[in-house]
VMD Tcl script that draws the C-alpha trace (Angstrom):
set ca {
  {36.39 15.92 -23.35}
  {37.84 13.04 -21.34}
  {35.85 9.80 -21.24}
  {35.03 8.14 -17.95}
  {36.76 5.05 -16.75}
  {33.88 2.57 -16.84}
  {33.47 -0.93 -15.43}
  {30.79 -3.30 -14.10}
  {30.36 -4.63 -10.60}
  {27.81 -7.15 -9.37}
  {26.80 -7.07 -5.69}
  {25.61 -10.39 -4.18}
  {26.23 -12.21 -7.47}
  {24.22 -15.36 -7.83}
  {21.61 -14.44 -5.26}
  {18.04 -13.20 -5.90}
  {19.14 -9.80 -4.60}
  {22.01 -9.46 -7.06}
  {22.63 -5.87 -8.17}
  {24.45 -5.10 -11.41}
  {26.12 -1.71 -11.27}
  {27.90 0.15 -14.08}
  {30.43 2.58 -12.60}
  {31.73 5.76 -14.26}
  {34.80 7.45 -12.73}
  {36.40 10.71 -13.81}
  {39.09 11.34 -11.20}
  {39.49 14.40 -8.97}
  {37.70 16.75 -11.35}
  {34.03 17.75 -11.28}
  {31.82 15.74 -13.61}
  {30.54 17.71 -16.60}
  {27.14 17.37 -18.32}
  {28.96 16.54 -21.60}
  {30.70 13.59 -19.98}
  {27.38 12.30 -18.52}
  {25.74 12.55 -21.95}
  {28.59 10.67 -23.61}
  {28.59 8.00 -20.88}
  {24.86 7.33 -21.15}
  {24.54 7.44 -24.92}
  {27.84 5.76 -25.91}
  {29.73 4.00 -23.14}
  {26.70 2.49 -21.39}
  {25.55 0.74 -24.55}
  {28.14 -2.05 -24.21}
  {26.59 -3.22 -20.91}
  {23.56 -5.51 -20.81}
  {20.64 -4.44 -18.56}
  {22.43 -2.87 -15.56}
  {20.29 -2.18 -12.51}
  {22.08 1.00 -11.51}
  {24.53 3.51 -12.98}
  {26.93 5.02 -10.45}
  {28.94 8.20 -11.10}
  {31.88 8.49 -8.66}
  {33.03 12.00 -7.78}
  {34.87 13.69 -4.88}
  {32.82 14.54 -1.82}
  {33.60 18.27 -2.08}
  {31.22 18.48 -5.07}
  {28.30 16.83 -3.21}
  {26.47 20.06 -2.40}
  {26.74 21.39 -5.92}
  {25.59 18.11 -7.51}
  {22.63 17.80 -5.13}
  {21.49 21.30 -5.95}
  {21.76 20.51 -9.68}
  {19.72 17.33 -9.30}
  {16.85 19.20 -7.66}
  {16.48 21.42 -10.72}
  {14.96 19.82 -13.81}
  {16.41 22.58 -15.96}
  {20.01 22.21 -14.67}
  {22.66 20.98 -17.11}
  {23.27 17.75 -15.16}
  {19.51 16.94 -14.95}
  {19.12 17.55 -18.68}
  {22.08 15.29 -19.40}
  {20.61 12.55 -17.18}
  {17.36 12.76 -19.12}
  {19.15 11.68 -22.29}
  {19.01 8.05 -21.29}
  {19.51 6.40 -24.66}
  {18.25 2.80 -24.88}
  {18.64 1.96 -21.17}
  {15.66 4.03 -20.04}
  {14.74 1.92 -16.93}
  {18.14 2.21 -15.30}
  {18.43 4.15 -12.00}
  {21.20 6.77 -11.83}
  {23.10 7.77 -8.76}
  {26.14 9.76 -7.58}
  {28.64 8.29 -5.14}
  {30.76 10.78 -3.24}
  {34.10 9.52 -1.97}
  {36.12 11.20 0.76}
  {39.83 11.81 1.32}
  {40.23 8.50 3.21}
  {38.97 6.40 0.25}
  {35.51 5.73 1.67}
  {32.12 6.42 0.11}
  {30.64 9.10 2.34}
  {27.28 9.49 0.56}
  {25.15 8.21 -2.29}
  {22.48 10.29 -3.99}
  {19.89 8.87 -6.44}
  {18.55 10.88 -9.32}
  {14.70 11.02 -9.34}
  {13.74 9.36 -6.08}
  {15.02 7.93 -2.86}
  {16.05 4.35 -2.24}
  {17.74 4.17 1.14}
  {18.34 0.43 0.93}
  {20.10 0.79 -2.42}
  {22.21 3.65 -1.15}
  {23.18 1.66 1.95}
  {24.16 -1.39 -0.11}
  {26.37 0.64 -2.41}
  {27.94 2.60 0.45}
  {28.73 -0.58 2.44}
  {30.08 -2.35 -0.67}
  {32.40 0.38 -1.85}
  {35.55 -1.69 -1.21}
  {34.04 -4.48 -3.35}
  {33.23 -1.96 -6.13}
  {36.83 -0.66 -6.08}
  {38.11 -4.22 -6.21}
  {35.90 -4.94 -9.24}
  {37.21 -1.87 -11.00}
  {40.85 -2.87 -10.37}
  {40.19 -6.42 -11.65}
  {38.64 -4.93 -14.75}
  {41.69 -2.79 -15.33}
  {44.00 -5.73 -14.85}
  {42.10 -7.80 -17.43}
  {41.82 -4.98 -19.92}
  {45.49 -3.99 -19.66}
  {46.86 -7.56 -19.66}
  {49.24 -7.07 -16.75}
  {50.57 -10.66 -16.86}
  {53.45 -11.04 -19.32}
  {54.30 -14.66 -20.13}
  {57.92 -15.48 -20.98}
  {58.54 -16.83 -24.50}
  {58.47 -20.60 -24.70}
  {61.65 -22.02 -23.27}
  {62.59 -18.88 -21.30}
  {62.14 -17.53 -17.75}
  {61.96 -13.98 -16.47}
  {64.53 -13.24 -13.77}
  {64.57 -10.39 -11.21}
  {67.34 -10.14 -8.60}
  {64.68 -9.40 -5.99}
  {62.86 -12.67 -6.65}
  {63.18 -16.13 -8.08}
  {63.03 -16.66 -11.83}
  {59.51 -17.39 -13.11}
  {57.67 -17.79 -16.40}
  {55.37 -14.84 -15.65}
  {56.12 -11.23 -14.88}
  {53.61 -8.69 -13.51}
  {53.74 -5.54 -15.62}
  {51.97 -3.08 -13.44}
  {52.90 -0.16 -15.67}
  {50.50 -1.56 -18.27}
  {47.71 -0.25 -16.06}
  {48.68 3.36 -16.70}
  {47.57 3.68 -20.32}
  {45.11 6.48 -19.39}
  {45.04 9.21 -16.71}
  {41.71 7.96 -15.35}
  {43.32 4.57 -14.64}
  {46.02 6.22 -12.56}
  {43.40 8.27 -10.65}
  {41.38 5.12 -9.91}
  {44.41 3.24 -8.56}
  {45.14 6.26 -6.36}
  {41.54 6.22 -5.09}
  {41.96 2.56 -4.14}
  {45.14 3.51 -2.20}
  {43.61 6.41 -0.27}
  {42.44 4.31 2.64}
  {46.07 3.23 3.25}
  {47.57 6.66 2.58}
  {45.31 8.76 4.82}
  {43.16 6.37 6.79}
  {41.56 8.85 9.22}
  {43.46 11.78 10.73}
  {45.30 14.37 8.71}
  {48.35 13.94 10.90}
  {48.99 10.40 9.57}
  {49.38 11.50 5.95}
  {52.93 10.70 4.75}
  {55.41 13.39 3.85}
  {57.29 11.30 1.32}
  {56.09 8.57 -1.09}
  {58.73 6.09 -2.21}
  {57.88 4.24 -5.50}
  {59.77 1.20 -6.74}
  {59.72 2.25 -10.39}
  {59.54 5.68 -11.98}
  {56.86 4.37 -14.34}
  {54.46 4.47 -11.38}
  {54.99 8.16 -10.81}
  {51.51 8.97 -12.23}
  {49.89 7.05 -9.35}
  {51.90 8.97 -6.70}
  {50.96 12.22 -8.44}
  {47.30 11.19 -8.51}
  {47.45 10.54 -4.77}
  {48.81 14.07 -4.22}
  {46.15 15.50 -6.57}
  {43.27 13.73 -4.79}
  {44.43 14.88 -1.38}
  {44.85 18.45 -2.68}
  {41.36 18.29 -4.07}
  {40.01 17.64 -0.54}
  {42.19 20.46 0.84}
  {44.28 18.01 2.85}
  {48.03 18.04 3.28}
  {49.58 15.90 0.58}
  {52.99 14.25 0.46}
  {55.69 16.85 0.01}
  {57.99 14.63 -2.07}
  {57.96 11.61 -4.35}
  {61.14 9.60 -4.62}
  {61.97 6.60 -6.77}
  {64.09 3.62 -5.94}
  {64.80 0.75 -8.37}
  {63.44 -2.55 -7.27}
  {66.54 -4.49 -8.39}
  {68.71 -2.33 -6.11}
  {66.50 -2.78 -3.09}
  {67.15 -0.18 -0.39}
  {70.44 1.11 -1.90}
  {70.80 4.81 -1.14}
  {67.53 5.05 0.77}
  {67.16 5.93 4.44}
  {63.45 6.55 4.80}
  {61.69 6.99 8.09}
  {58.70 4.78 8.62}
  {56.94 7.50 10.61}
  {56.81 10.02 7.77}
  {57.07 7.96 4.57}
  {54.99 5.60 2.52}
  {56.35 2.85 0.28}
  {54.36 2.24 -2.92}
  {55.36 -0.94 -4.77}
  {53.88 -1.45 -8.20}
  {53.95 -5.25 -8.30}
  {55.59 -8.17 -6.50}
  {54.95 -11.86 -7.01}
  {55.35 -12.77 -3.33}
  {55.80 -9.36 -1.71}
  {59.51 -9.96 -1.22}
  {60.30 -6.28 -1.75}
  {57.76 -5.28 0.87}
  {59.47 -7.64 3.32}
  {62.77 -5.88 2.66}
  {61.29 -2.50 3.41}
  {59.62 -3.84 6.52}
  {62.75 -5.42 7.93}
  {65.45 -2.96 6.84}
  {63.65 0.36 7.27}
  {61.45 -0.32 10.29}
  {58.27 0.37 8.40}
  {54.90 -0.55 9.77}
  {53.10 -2.87 7.39}
  {50.35 -0.31 7.05}
  {52.89 2.11 5.47}
  {53.83 -0.30 2.70}
  {51.41 -0.77 -0.24}
  {51.82 -3.35 -3.01}
  {49.42 -2.76 -5.90}
  {49.55 -6.13 -7.61}
  {50.62 -9.52 -6.17}
  {49.80 -13.20 -6.40}
  {49.36 -13.22 -2.61}
  {46.01 -12.44 -1.09}
  {47.52 -11.20 2.18}
  {50.96 -10.39 3.49}
  {52.23 -9.58 6.99}
  {54.57 -7.02 5.47}
  {52.22 -4.84 3.39}
  {48.72 -4.04 2.27}
  {47.84 -5.58 -1.09}
  {45.51 -3.48 -3.23}
  {44.67 -6.16 -5.85}
  {45.51 -9.82 -5.42}
  {45.90 -11.51 -8.81}
  {44.85 -15.03 -9.67}
  {48.02 -17.04 -10.19}
  {48.06 -18.65 -13.73}
  {47.61 -22.41 -13.77}
  {50.91 -22.84 -15.60}
  {52.89 -20.49 -13.36}
  {56.28 -21.97 -12.56}
  {59.50 -20.83 -10.89}
  {63.11 -21.96 -11.21}
  {64.48 -24.38 -8.66}
  {68.06 -23.34 -9.41}
  {68.81 -26.25 -11.75}
  {66.32 -25.18 -14.44}
  {68.12 -25.24 -17.82}
  {65.91 -22.61 -19.40}
  {67.73 -19.36 -20.35}
  {66.82 -16.20 -18.52}
  {65.53 -12.82 -19.59}
  {66.62 -10.44 -16.91}
  {64.29 -7.64 -15.80}
  {65.81 -4.47 -14.49}
  {63.27 -1.98 -13.21}
  {60.99 -1.16 -16.14}
  {63.26 -2.70 -18.76}
  {63.47 -6.16 -20.26}
  {67.15 -6.97 -20.70}
  {68.17 -10.14 -22.52}
  {70.65 -12.45 -20.93}
  {73.95 -11.58 -22.58}
  {74.55 -13.66 -25.69}
  {77.53 -13.07 -27.91}
  {76.83 -12.24 -31.56}
  {76.87 -15.34 -33.73}
  {78.82 -15.22 -37.02}
  {77.64 -17.89 -39.40}
  {79.51 -19.34 -42.33}
  {77.24 -20.83 -45.01}
  {77.96 -24.33 -46.22}
  {76.27 -27.00 -48.33}
  {74.65 -28.28 -45.17}
  {72.36 -25.20 -45.27}
  {70.94 -26.17 -48.70}
  {67.50 -27.78 -49.03}
  {67.65 -31.49 -49.81}
  {65.66 -30.91 -53.05}
  {67.90 -28.09 -54.30}
  {69.75 -30.32 -56.80}
  {66.54 -31.65 -58.31}
  {64.90 -28.26 -58.70}
  {68.08 -26.52 -59.89}
  {68.29 -28.91 -62.83}
  {64.71 -27.99 -63.79}
  {65.43 -24.30 -64.29}
  {69.18 -23.84 -64.87}
  {69.94 -22.07 -68.10}
  {66.29 -21.74 -69.15}
  {65.67 -18.12 -68.19}
  {62.45 -18.75 -66.31}
  {63.15 -16.07 -63.71}
  {64.00 -12.42 -63.29}
  {64.60 -10.14 -60.29}
  {63.03 -6.90 -59.17}
  {60.09 -7.67 -61.40}
  {57.19 -5.26 -61.84}
  {53.83 -7.10 -61.86}
  {50.54 -5.89 -63.18}
  {49.83 -4.16 -59.87}
  {53.01 -2.09 -60.17}
  {54.55 -3.62 -57.03}
  {58.14 -4.89 -57.32}
  {58.72 -8.58 -56.80}
  {61.99 -10.03 -55.54}
  {61.75 -12.93 -57.96}
  {59.68 -12.64 -61.10}
  {58.63 -15.66 -63.27}
  {58.46 -15.58 -67.05}
  {55.27 -17.53 -67.33}
  {55.44 -17.93 -71.09}
  {58.88 -19.54 -71.04}
  {57.85 -21.82 -68.18}
  {54.65 -22.91 -69.97}
  {56.50 -23.63 -73.20}
  {59.15 -25.78 -71.51}
  {58.94 -29.46 -72.54}
  {59.79 -30.84 -69.08}
  {57.14 -28.61 -67.51}
  {54.52 -29.77 -70.04}
  {55.34 -33.40 -69.27}
  {54.92 -32.65 -65.54}
  {51.60 -30.96 -66.19}
  {50.36 -33.91 -68.23}
  {51.37 -36.37 -65.54}
  {49.65 -34.32 -62.80}
  {46.44 -34.06 -64.83}
  {46.42 -37.80 -65.44}
  {47.31 -38.80 -61.86}
  {45.61 -36.13 -59.74}
  {42.42 -35.11 -61.52}
  {39.38 -37.23 -60.77}
  {36.94 -38.57 -63.37}
  {34.20 -36.32 -61.98}
  {36.05 -33.16 -63.05}
  {33.98 -30.95 -65.31}
  {35.34 -27.46 -64.48}
  {38.67 -25.85 -65.41}
  {39.59 -22.41 -64.01}
  {42.78 -20.62 -64.99}
  {44.65 -17.41 -64.12}
  {44.32 -14.34 -66.34}
  {47.48 -14.69 -68.40}
  {48.31 -16.51 -71.68}
  {50.61 -19.02 -70.00}
  {47.89 -20.18 -67.59}
  {45.44 -20.35 -70.49}
  {47.92 -22.55 -72.34}
  {48.13 -24.84 -69.30}
  {44.33 -25.01 -69.09}
  {43.98 -25.72 -72.82}
  {46.46 -28.57 -72.57}
  {44.70 -29.98 -69.53}
  {41.29 -29.70 -71.24}
  {42.60 -31.54 -74.27}
  {43.98 -34.36 -72.10}
  {40.81 -34.76 -70.09}
  {38.55 -34.73 -73.13}
  {40.87 -37.35 -74.64}
  {39.96 -39.55 -71.69}
  {36.25 -39.03 -72.29}
  {35.56 -36.32 -69.71}
  {33.18 -33.48 -70.57}
  {34.35 -30.03 -69.50}
  {31.24 -27.97 -68.83}
  {32.96 -24.88 -67.43}
  {36.19 -23.42 -68.88}
  {36.82 -19.93 -67.58}
  {39.41 -17.53 -66.18}
  {39.74 -16.17 -62.65}
  {38.10 -12.90 -63.73}
  {35.06 -14.74 -65.14}
  {34.25 -16.53 -61.85}
  {31.28 -14.28 -61.33}
  {29.59 -16.07 -64.25}
  {30.13 -19.50 -62.73}
  {26.89 -21.14 -61.63}
  {26.57 -23.79 -58.91}
  {27.79 -27.17 -60.09}
  {28.49 -30.71 -58.96}
  {31.83 -32.26 -59.91}
  {35.54 -31.80 -59.65}
  {37.41 -28.60 -60.40}
  {40.91 -28.08 -61.80}
  {42.53 -24.71 -61.05}
  {45.72 -23.69 -62.88}
  {48.16 -20.83 -62.46}
  {51.51 -20.45 -64.18}
  {52.94 -18.59 -61.18}
  {51.95 -17.46 -57.71}
  {53.53 -15.69 -54.71}
  {51.22 -15.02 -51.81}
  {48.45 -16.90 -53.60}
  {45.79 -14.23 -53.02}
  {44.12 -14.98 -56.36}
  {44.09 -18.70 -55.68}
  {42.52 -18.03 -52.27}
  {39.89 -15.86 -53.96}
  {39.03 -18.77 -56.26}
  {38.86 -21.08 -53.26}
  {36.40 -18.80 -51.51}
  {34.23 -18.61 -54.61}
  {34.18 -22.37 -55.03}
  {33.01 -22.85 -51.44}
  {29.67 -21.48 -52.46}
  {29.55 -22.60 -56.13}
  {30.97 -26.14 -55.95}
  {28.37 -28.26 -54.19}
  {30.56 -31.36 -54.12}
  {33.58 -32.88 -55.84}
  {37.39 -32.80 -55.79}
  {39.55 -29.79 -56.23}
  {43.08 -29.79 -57.70}
  {45.41 -26.75 -57.84}
  {48.33 -26.94 -60.22}
  {50.90 -24.11 -60.01}
  {53.89 -23.79 -62.28}
  {56.16 -21.68 -60.05}
  {55.16 -21.06 -56.43}
  {57.52 -18.32 -55.27}
  {56.47 -17.87 -51.62}
  {57.87 -15.44 -49.09}
  {58.70 -18.02 -46.47}
  {58.22 -21.71 -45.70}
  {55.44 -20.80 -43.27}
  {53.61 -18.74 -45.87}
  {53.82 -21.52 -48.46}
  {52.56 -24.06 -45.93}
  {49.71 -21.81 -44.80}
  {48.62 -21.23 -48.41}
  {48.57 -24.95 -49.11}
  {46.66 -25.55 -45.87}
  {44.06 -22.94 -46.71}
  {43.53 -24.34 -50.19}
  {43.23 -27.91 -49.04}
  {40.84 -27.57 -46.12}
  {37.59 -29.00 -47.48}
  {34.17 -28.74 -45.83}
  {32.92 -31.72 -43.87}
  {32.25 -34.70 -46.09}
  {34.10 -33.38 -49.14}
  {36.59 -35.42 -51.09}
  {40.33 -34.84 -51.46}
  {41.65 -31.40 -52.32}
  {45.35 -31.07 -53.37}
  {47.97 -28.53 -54.40}
  {50.90 -29.39 -56.70}
  {53.68 -27.19 -57.94}
  {56.41 -27.73 -60.49}
  {58.88 -25.34 -58.84}
  {58.51 -24.15 -55.25}
  {60.88 -21.71 -53.49}
  {60.54 -19.42 -50.46}
  {62.46 -16.68 -52.21}
  {60.06 -13.72 -52.51}
  {60.70 -11.93 -49.24}
  {60.26 -8.25 -50.07}
  {63.22 -7.41 -47.79}
  {65.55 -8.40 -50.67}
  {63.81 -5.82 -52.90}
  {65.29 -3.03 -50.80}
  {68.74 -3.67 -52.30}
  {67.56 -2.84 -55.86}
  {65.35 -0.03 -54.64}
  {68.14 1.64 -52.69}
  {70.52 1.14 -55.61}
  {68.02 2.72 -57.95}
  {67.49 5.65 -55.60}
  {71.22 6.22 -55.23}
  {71.84 6.32 -58.97}
  {68.78 8.49 -59.61}
  {70.00 11.00 -57.02}
  {73.47 11.16 -58.60}
  {71.96 11.76 -62.02}
  {69.52 14.41 -60.82}
  {72.09 16.32 -58.78}
  {75.11 16.11 -61.06}
  {75.60 18.24 -64.21}
  {77.76 15.47 -65.69}
  {76.95 12.14 -64.03}
  {79.47 9.37 -64.50}
  {78.91 7.13 -67.54}
  {78.84 3.93 -65.53}
  {76.08 5.40 -63.36}
  {73.93 6.30 -66.35}
  {74.46 2.87 -67.89}
  {73.42 1.02 -64.74}
  {70.44 3.33 -64.11}
  {69.14 2.57 -67.62}
  {69.41 -1.15 -66.91}
  {67.24 -0.73 -63.82}
  {64.45 0.98 -65.81}
  {61.89 -1.77 -66.16}
  {58.59 -1.32 -67.88}
  {55.63 -3.66 -68.14}
  {55.31 -7.08 -66.67}
  {58.98 -7.99 -66.63}
  {62.10 -8.07 -64.45}
  {65.85 -7.92 -64.48}
  {67.11 -11.02 -66.24}
  {70.55 -10.45 -67.71}
  {71.29 -7.27 -65.76}
  {70.25 -8.28 -62.22}
  {73.77 -7.51 -61.06}
  {76.42 -5.04 -62.09}
  {78.39 -6.20 -65.12}
  {81.70 -8.05 -64.69}
  {84.63 -5.69 -64.34}
  {86.65 -8.22 -66.33}
  {84.48 -8.79 -69.37}
  {81.96 -5.90 -69.31}
  {79.20 -8.58 -69.69}
  {76.79 -10.04 -67.14}
  {78.65 -12.15 -64.58}
  {78.58 -15.85 -64.98}
  {79.90 -18.81 -63.08}
  {83.38 -19.68 -64.33}
  {83.84 -22.92 -62.36}
  {81.80 -25.28 -60.22}
  {78.91 -24.35 -57.91}
  {79.26 -25.81 -54.42}
  {75.53 -26.32 -53.89}
  {75.03 -28.75 -56.79}
  {77.06 -31.78 -57.86}
  {79.96 -31.73 -60.29}
  {77.92 -33.37 -63.04}
  {75.56 -30.40 -63.31}
  {76.44 -27.95 -66.07}
  {76.34 -24.58 -64.27}
  {78.11 -22.51 -66.91}
  {74.75 -21.87 -68.66}
  {73.16 -20.49 -65.52}
  {72.14 -16.85 -65.43}
  {72.95 -14.46 -62.58}
  {69.25 -14.54 -61.60}
  {69.32 -18.34 -61.26}
  {72.35 -18.11 -59.01}
  {70.58 -15.39 -56.97}
  {67.47 -17.52 -56.61}
  {69.53 -20.48 -55.45}
  {71.57 -18.47 -52.89}
  {68.38 -16.77 -51.73}
  {66.85 -20.20 -51.12}
  {69.96 -21.44 -49.29}
  {69.86 -18.42 -46.96}
  {66.16 -18.80 -46.37}
  {66.67 -22.44 -45.58}
  {69.47 -21.44 -43.19}
  {67.05 -19.14 -41.43}
  {63.91 -21.28 -41.20}
  {64.44 -24.93 -41.98}
  {63.70 -27.32 -39.14}
  {66.36 -29.63 -40.50}
  {69.13 -27.14 -39.81}
  {70.61 -27.41 -36.30}
  {69.67 -24.49 -34.06}
  {73.27 -23.46 -33.58}
  {73.88 -23.40 -37.34}
  {70.84 -21.30 -38.24}
  {70.99 -17.79 -39.68}
  {68.53 -16.85 -36.94}
  {68.17 -17.39 -33.23}
  {65.29 -18.19 -30.86}
  {67.24 -16.13 -28.32}
  {67.58 -12.38 -28.24}
  {70.82 -12.66 -30.17}
  {72.39 -10.98 -33.22}
  {73.21 -13.38 -36.03}
  {75.50 -12.17 -38.81}
  {76.95 -13.63 -41.99}
  {80.61 -14.29 -41.44}
  {82.84 -12.28 -43.78}
  {84.51 -15.57 -44.49}
  {81.52 -16.36 -46.73}
  {82.97 -13.99 -49.36}
  {86.34 -15.67 -49.20}
  {84.95 -19.19 -49.44}
  {82.74 -18.34 -52.41}
  {85.03 -16.18 -54.49}
  {83.19 -16.31 -57.77}
  {81.90 -12.81 -58.49}
  {78.33 -13.83 -59.38}
  {78.00 -15.92 -56.21}
  {79.37 -13.09 -54.09}
  {76.84 -10.70 -55.67}
  {74.03 -13.16 -54.99}
  {74.98 -13.39 -51.30}
  {75.12 -9.60 -51.05}
  {71.63 -9.15 -52.48}
  {69.98 -12.16 -50.84}
  {71.17 -11.35 -47.32}
  {69.00 -9.25 -45.08}
  {70.52 -5.87 -44.02}
  {70.53 -6.97 -40.37}
  {72.70 -9.95 -41.29}
  {75.53 -7.73 -42.58}
  {75.52 -5.07 -39.84}
  {79.05 -5.24 -38.38}
  {79.01 -1.76 -36.85}
  {79.38 -3.03 -33.26}
  {82.21 -5.39 -34.19}
  {85.44 -3.64 -35.17}
  {87.35 -6.88 -35.69}
  {84.83 -8.35 -38.13}
  {84.48 -4.97 -39.81}
  {88.19 -5.01 -40.47}
  {87.96 -8.54 -41.85}
  {85.17 -7.49 -44.19}
  {87.14 -4.40 -45.15}
  {90.17 -6.53 -46.04}
  {88.03 -8.74 -48.32}
  {86.59 -5.71 -50.08}
  {90.03 -4.14 -50.52}
  {91.27 -7.37 -52.08}
  {88.35 -7.40 -54.46}
  {88.73 -3.71 -55.35}
  {92.44 -4.24 -56.04}
  {91.45 -7.02 -58.40}
  {89.13 -4.79 -60.46}
  {89.40 -5.85 -64.09}
  {90.35 -9.45 -63.22}
  {88.28 -12.45 -62.21}
  {89.05 -11.81 -58.60}
  {87.44 -8.34 -58.65}
  {84.65 -8.71 -61.17}
  {82.04 -8.07 -58.42}
  {83.81 -4.98 -57.10}
  {80.93 -2.60 -57.88}
  {78.51 -4.91 -56.14}
  {80.51 -4.50 -52.88}
  {80.97 -0.77 -53.37}
  {77.25 -0.15 -53.95}
  {76.35 -2.40 -50.95}
  {78.53 -0.12 -48.85}
  {77.01 3.05 -50.28}
  {73.40 1.98 -49.63}
  {74.18 0.66 -46.16}
  {73.60 -3.02 -47.00}
  {77.09 -3.64 -45.59}
  {77.46 -1.64 -42.40}
  {80.91 -1.38 -40.85}
  {82.39 0.16 -37.73}
  {82.67 3.93 -38.33}
  {86.47 4.04 -38.12}
  {86.83 1.16 -40.53}
  {84.16 2.45 -42.93}
  {85.71 5.90 -43.37}
  {89.15 4.46 -44.20}
  {87.66 1.93 -46.60}
  {85.64 4.55 -48.43}
  {88.76 6.69 -48.86}
  {90.70 3.65 -50.16}
  {87.98 2.85 -52.69}
  {87.79 6.40 -53.99}
  {91.53 6.64 -54.47}
  {92.01 3.22 -55.98}
  {88.95 3.16 -58.29}
  {89.16 6.68 -59.73}
  {91.53 5.48 -62.43}
  {89.09 2.75 -63.44}
  {85.76 4.61 -63.05}
  {85.93 8.39 -63.16}
  {83.47 9.93 -60.70}
  {83.37 6.95 -58.30}
  {83.39 9.36 -55.39}
  {79.85 10.41 -56.37}
  {78.60 7.12 -54.97}
  {79.79 8.09 -51.50}
  {78.53 11.69 -51.56}
  {75.70 12.54 -49.15}
  {72.55 14.35 -50.21}
  {73.83 17.61 -48.89}
  {77.15 17.41 -50.71}
  {77.74 18.86 -54.14}
  {78.24 16.27 -56.84}
}
mol new
graphics top color blue
foreach p $ca { graphics top sphere $p radius 0.5 }
foreach p [lrange $ca 0 end-1] q [lrange $ca 1 end] { graphics top cylinder $p $q radius 0.2 }
display resetview
């Protein structure tokens, strides 16, 4: 069963004689009792106290409907008796004719000639109300992104574009627009009906078909053909005759396209219809629905510096922007990287691809116990408790892990040493037992990512903490982006009116937990698992790496985050300086995870930081592809740093398939690394090979096939069965 198109129209709005009408429209088909029942019991309930319900149906069904209304036992009469909650509403049927007029109006249960006359005489207004309702519901006005303009060759660039095709989400919408066009298509005599309908975009074909269908329903001659022309090509290839054709334009800001048809094809203005426009009237066409121009509507004067998004027919086409290849430098690092790097380097606080208590993999995983036991962290915690926590604090709430409990115990001891009495000392899970209290609260968590548990505590305290300060202390805040970290802090520190200061402090804070990076380990794990399951004798290096990826419990990859060095057979380590920290910092003790975290942060800063110049960002406000330059892997030639870049980059940032030159440059770098397998130059060779196999590095097809062949030939002597990595699912291993 198809629902009606429904909308509300108010006749003589604002006057004592105002009449609120709810209209139901089905199209060219006969209305069924089931549709009436659904309309009255479901659709009507969203309208407040209408005076009249009007069912619109073609005039050819008038006799049948009138006969049904006279019989109390007929299906339609029974359906109308199921009035739902709006029992005092009058029901009527409006019968429209082939020329788009309301020829008759029949009221169910009674006669009200004045009402019928008002509705019949106001039919154009009712149609207009329905079209306005459709335009609002379908959001036909598309605003250009900030700093951009839409441009069509047939009109001046503007910051708004009328998307008429948005009206056509349902068939009933198309039928209703066709009904509104009938008075222009076949105004009176059959002989004036057009033989051809030209439409400016193929997306408006449903409206032209609906016009044909409505005319066929009335037994009238309908247009024999429907032809499309593209608005951005104007009249190219068209030679229509104004005496036998009709031009149907979906939308035009100032009816410029209608003027072209009028002038170049000799059309009478009555034979040109524009559905949507910002003009109320035009000497070149009939406008079905004039739109209210937005108050911030603006057009280009020719010297406007804003970039353009070109619109061609139904498609949005970005102004051509060449792909940007970005080389990463120390200028992309956060200004606090040095300070924070020194806090965690060599301490093993972090792992990768960690499996939390929920079972979900985390890009960066924190070893809470190691962090809580660190002397520098404990000193920071003590300083924060002394400096941030108010004397009114009497409640300590901590996350459900031993490290957070240790933090809470230390804080409690410090506060009690200053004479404070802690009345409530409980974990996140015990919050249900917390009664209403007056005083400050201290909330502690050894680590957080999205902060959902902290937000849950915040919501609970809104109802339980009647007044007082609130301090959140987090050991490692591993957010997914700068915006997410900022939003979390904002949500936690928005106090109710009159409340005192709320604050959030973290010892380590990085936007490095974007789940996109997890896909590298997941795809690698899937690749190795497939090889093992499909091969009778899987290669030893595959089995060894697959075992390293098997993580159980609340842990992550610490020493084995990357493939082992081809030179030493041990986890890769930095052998010389690290460009993103100063020369005085001892980086030789750093783990591969710590290097990954740092590079991940550098890339995230390159994508999002407001301090990075727009032209140097690993992102673009334009519709532009931004890729990591292959030169990155020549500049940073330490294996562990190269592996960190490979895993921290997003797949879209290493997709060189459309750029054969850069694909060849990347291929040359990989070949050089593969040739160096077993030496310091090639210790990350397997990282590059696996990145190719899982599609993290995507190269031009010609380049990729030759590189894969080179790798298989050159590496077979080092790693027997290397070709298994490149085999597809369907190939025997």
